[in-house]
DRENDO-945710 format. One record per atom (N, C-alpha, C): residue number from 0; residue in one letter; atom name; x, y, z. Coordinates in Angstrom, 3 decimals. Atoms other than C-alpha are relative to their C-alpha. Layout:
# residues N
node resi->NUM&resn->A&name->CA&x->X&y->Y&z->Z
...
//
This chain:
# residues 46
node resi->0&resn->M&name->N&x->1.128&y->0.918&z->0.091
node resi->0&resn->M&name->CA&x->174.545&y->93.712&z->-104.343
node resi->0&resn->M&name->C&x->0.011&y->-0.983&z->1.161
node resi->1&resn->E&name->N&x->0.127&y->0.988&z->-1.056
node resi->1&resn->E&name->CA&x->173.250&y->91.478&z->-101.602
node resi->1&resn->E&name->C&x->-0.093&y->-1.398&z->-0.610
node resi->2&resn->P&name->N&x->0.165&y->1.372&z->0.514
node resi->2&resn->P&name->CA&x->173.582&y->87.712&z->-102.053
node resi->2&resn->P&name->C&x->-1.441&y->-0.453&z->0.168
node resi->3&resn->K&name->N&x->1.368&y->0.531&z->-0.081
node resi->3&resn->K&name->CA&x->170.307&y->85.927&z->-102.755
node resi->3&resn->K&name->C&x->-0.081&y->-1.032&z->1.117
node resi->4&resn->V&name->N&x->0.239&y->0.947&z->-1.081
node resi->4&resn->V&name->CA&x->168.946&y->84.027&z->-99.783
node resi->4&resn->V&name->C&x->-1.293&y->-0.743&z->-0.299
node resi->5&resn->D&name->N&x->1.179&y->0.813&z->0.245
node resi->5&resn->D&name->CA&x->166.559&y->81.140&z->-100.329
node resi->5&resn->D&name->C&x->-0.804&y->-0.076&z->1.303
node resi->6&resn->P&name->N&x->0.758&y->-0.019&z->-1.250
node resi->6&resn->P&name->CA&x->163.770&y->81.599&z->-97.741
node resi->6&resn->P&name->C&x->-0.464&y->-1.379&z->0.466
node resi->7&resn->V&name->N&x->0.485&y->1.326&z->-0.358
node resi->7&resn->V&name->CA&x->162.862&y->77.893&z->-97.802
node resi->7&resn->V&name->C&x->1.054&y->-0.775&z->0.788
node resi->8&resn->V&name->N&x->-1.086&y->0.747&z->-0.626
node resi->8&resn->V&name->CA&x->166.268&y->76.614&z->-96.691
node resi->8&resn->V&name->C&x->0.289&y->0.590&z->1.371
node resi->9&resn->S&name->N&x->-0.258&y->-0.428&z->-1.375
node resi->9&resn->S&name->CA&x->166.867&y->76.782&z->-92.948
node resi->9&resn->S&name->C&x->1.428&y->-0.353&z->0.381
node resi->10&resn->E&name->N&x->-1.347&y->0.264&z->-0.483
node resi->10&resn->E&name->CA&x->170.248&y->77.000&z->-91.282
node resi->10&resn->E&name->C&x->-0.012&y->-0.956&z->1.184
node resi->11&resn->E&name->N&x->0.094&y->0.843&z->-1.180
node resi->11&resn->E&name->CA&x->168.973&y->75.029&z->-88.284
node resi->11&resn->E&name->C&x->-0.092&y->-1.471&z->-0.404
node resi->12&resn->P&name->N&x->0.128&y->1.434&z->0.294
node resi->12&resn->P&name->CA&x->169.423&y->71.249&z->-88.246
node resi->12&resn->P&name->C&x->-1.396&y->-0.505&z->0.366
node resi->13&resn->T&name->N&x->1.313&y->0.596&z->-0.264
node resi->13&resn->T&name->CA&x->166.277&y->69.148&z->-88.333
node resi->13&resn->T&name->C&x->0.080&y->-0.852&z->1.262
node resi->14&resn->S&name->N&x->-0.002&y->0.806&z->-1.224
node resi->14&resn->S&name->CA&x->165.371&y->67.627&z->-84.980
node resi->14&resn->S&name->C&x->-0.316&y->-1.451&z->-0.335
node resi->15&resn->G&name->N&x->0.237&y->1.427&z->0.217
node resi->15&resn->G&name->CA&x->165.297&y->63.857&z->-84.710
node resi->15&resn->G&name->C&x->-1.471&y->-0.347&z->0.092
node resi->16&resn->L&name->N&x->1.425&y->0.270&z->-0.154
node resi->16&resn->L&name->CA&x->161.679&y->63.897&z->-83.564
node resi->16&resn->L&name->C&x->-0.774&y->0.416&z->-1.243
node resi->17&resn->A&name->N&x->0.688&y->-0.463&z->1.212
node resi->17&resn->A&name->CA&x->160.520&y->65.953&z->-86.546
node resi->17&resn->A&name->C&x->0.303&y->-0.924&z->-1.173
node resi->18&resn->L&name->N&x->-0.375&y->0.914&z->1.073
node resi->18&resn->L&name->CA&x->162.419&y->63.636&z->-88.866
node resi->18&resn->L&name->C&x->-0.740&y->-1.328&z->0.132
node resi->19&resn->A&name->N&x->0.707&y->1.263&z->-0.229
node resi->19&resn->A&name->CA&x->160.868&y->60.523&z->-87.280
node resi->19&resn->A&name->C&x->-1.484&y->0.138&z->-0.321
node resi->20&resn->I&name->N&x->1.422&y->-0.221&z->0.286
node resi->20&resn->I&name->CA&x->157.356&y->61.983&z->-87.487
node resi->20&resn->I&name->C&x->-0.229&y->0.113&z->-1.501
node resi->21&resn->S&name->N&x->0.131&y->-0.138&z->1.453
node resi->21&resn->S&name->CA&x->157.905&y->62.912&z->-91.121
node resi->21&resn->S&name->C&x->0.083&y->-1.357&z->-0.691
node resi->22&resn->W&name->N&x->-0.129&y->1.323&z->0.602
node resi->22&resn->W&name->CA&x->159.060&y->59.390&z->-91.981
node resi->22&resn->W&name->C&x->-1.211&y->-0.870&z->0.308
node resi->23&resn->L&name->N&x->1.217&y->0.751&z->-0.330
node resi->23&resn->L&name->CA&x->156.075&y->57.894&z->-90.147
node resi->23&resn->L&name->C&x->-1.167&y->0.456&z->-0.868
node resi->24&resn->F&name->N&x->1.079&y->-0.567&z->0.813
node resi->24&resn->F&name->CA&x->153.747&y->60.227&z->-92.049
node resi->24&resn->F&name->C&x->0.040&y->-0.561&z->-1.418
node resi->25&resn->V&name->N&x->-0.156&y->0.551&z->1.351
node resi->25&resn->V&name->CA&x->155.131&y->58.831&z->-95.319
node resi->25&resn->V&name->C&x->0.030&y->-1.530&z->0.031
node resi->26&resn->G&name->N&x->-0.256&y->1.436&z->-0.019
node resi->26&resn->G&name->CA&x->156.100&y->55.309&z->-94.282
node resi->26&resn->G&name->C&x->-1.203&y->-0.866&z->0.309
node resi->27&resn->V&name->N&x->1.159&y->0.821&z->-0.379
node resi->27&resn->V&name->CA&x->152.884&y->54.067&z->-92.684
node resi->27&resn->V&name->C&x->-0.945&y->-0.212&z->-1.181
node resi->28&resn->P&name->N&x->0.863&y->0.249&z->1.170
node resi->28&resn->P&name->CA&x->150.647&y->54.664&z->-95.737
node resi->28&resn->P&name->C&x->0.708&y->-0.794&z->-1.099
node resi->29&resn->L&name->N&x->-0.756&y->0.744&z->1.010
node resi->29&resn->L&name->CA&x->153.410&y->53.348&z->-97.992
node resi->29&resn->L&name->C&x->0.018&y->-1.486&z->0.329
node resi->30&resn->L&name->N&x->-0.013&y->1.407&z->-0.397
node resi->30&resn->L&name->CA&x->153.745&y->50.109&z->-96.020
node resi->30&resn->L&name->C&x->-1.380&y->-0.626&z->-0.093
node resi->31&resn->W&name->N&x->1.365&y->0.509&z->0.118
node resi->31&resn->W&name->CA&x->149.967&y->49.736&z->-95.888
node resi->31&resn->W&name->C&x->-0.317&y->-0.307&z->-1.468
node resi->32&resn->G&name->N&x->0.267&y->0.204&z->1.424
node resi->32&resn->G&name->CA&x->149.723&y->50.132&z->-99.674
node resi->32&resn->G&name->C&x->0.760&y->-1.177&z->-0.572
node resi->33&resn->V&name->N&x->-0.798&y->1.132&z->0.478
node resi->33&resn->V&name->CA&x->152.541&y->47.681&z->-100.333
node resi->33&resn->V&name->C&x->-0.569&y->-1.308&z->0.527
node resi->34&resn->S&name->N&x->0.549&y->1.241&z->-0.558
node resi->34&resn->S&name->CA&x->151.025&y->45.108&z->-97.981
node resi->34&resn->S&name->C&x->-1.318&y->-0.366&z->-0.677
node resi->35&resn->Q&name->N&x->1.274&y->0.283&z->0.668
node resi->35&resn->Q&name->CA&x->147.581&y->45.436&z->-99.595
node resi->35&resn->Q&name->C&x->0.232&y->-0.513&z->-1.429
node resi->36&resn->T&name->N&x->-0.332&y->0.458&z->1.348
node resi->36&resn->T&name->CA&x->149.117&y->45.042&z->-103.050
node resi->36&resn->T&name->C&x->0.505&y->-1.433&z->0.041
node resi->37&resn->F&name->N&x->-0.541&y->1.354&z->-0.141
node resi->37&resn->F&name->CA&x->151.000&y->41.945&z->-101.902
node resi->37&resn->F&name->C&x->-1.112&y->-1.005&z->0.293
node resi->38&resn->I&name->N&x->1.120&y->0.889&z->-0.348
node resi->38&resn->I&name->CA&x->147.859&y->40.393&z->-100.383
node resi->38&resn->I&name->C&x->-0.874&y->-0.254&z->-1.226
node resi->39&resn->K&name->N&x->0.848&y->0.168&z->1.182
node resi->39&resn->K&name->CA&x->145.825&y->41.011&z->-103.543
node resi->39&resn->K&name->C&x->0.741&y->-0.764&z->-1.106
node resi->40&resn->A&name->N&x->-0.778&y->0.741&z->0.986
node resi->40&resn->A&name->CA&x->148.654&y->39.677&z->-105.722
node resi->40&resn->A&name->C&x->0.026&y->-1.485&z->0.357
node resi->41&resn->L&name->N&x->0.015&y->1.411&z->-0.406
node resi->41&resn->L&name->CA&x->148.763&y->36.453&z->-103.684
node resi->41&resn->L&name->C&x->-1.307&y->-0.669&z->-0.384
node resi->42&resn->A&name->N&x->1.304&y->0.570&z->0.348
node resi->42&resn->A&name->CA&x->145.055&y->35.948&z->-104.328
node resi->42&resn->A&name->C&x->-0.057&y->-0.365&z->-1.487
node resi->43&resn->L&name->N&x->0.002&y->0.308&z->1.432
node resi->43&resn->L&name->CA&x->145.739&y->35.977&z->-108.079
node resi->43&resn->L&name->C&x->0.651&y->-1.337&z->-0.299
node resi->44&resn->F&name->N&x->-0.765&y->1.215&z->0.263
node resi->44&resn->F&name->CA&x->148.085&y->32.997&z->-107.800
node resi->44&resn->F&name->C&x->-0.530&y->-1.220&z->0.749
node resi->45&resn->Q&name->N&x->0.557&y->1.149&z->-0.705
node resi->45&resn->Q&name->CA&x->145.841&y->30.731&z->-105.736
node resi->45&resn->Q&name->C&x->-1.010&y->-0.736&z->-0.855
//
């Protein structure tokens, strides 16, 4: 029997550029949402 190989998992390490782009893709909208929530929350306490 052959061992099962998961086709999704890659043996190659992730490049630093791809990792940075991925974090930007997630981080920018996240920071925008958190900042908007904070701004609207401040308005409630004025």
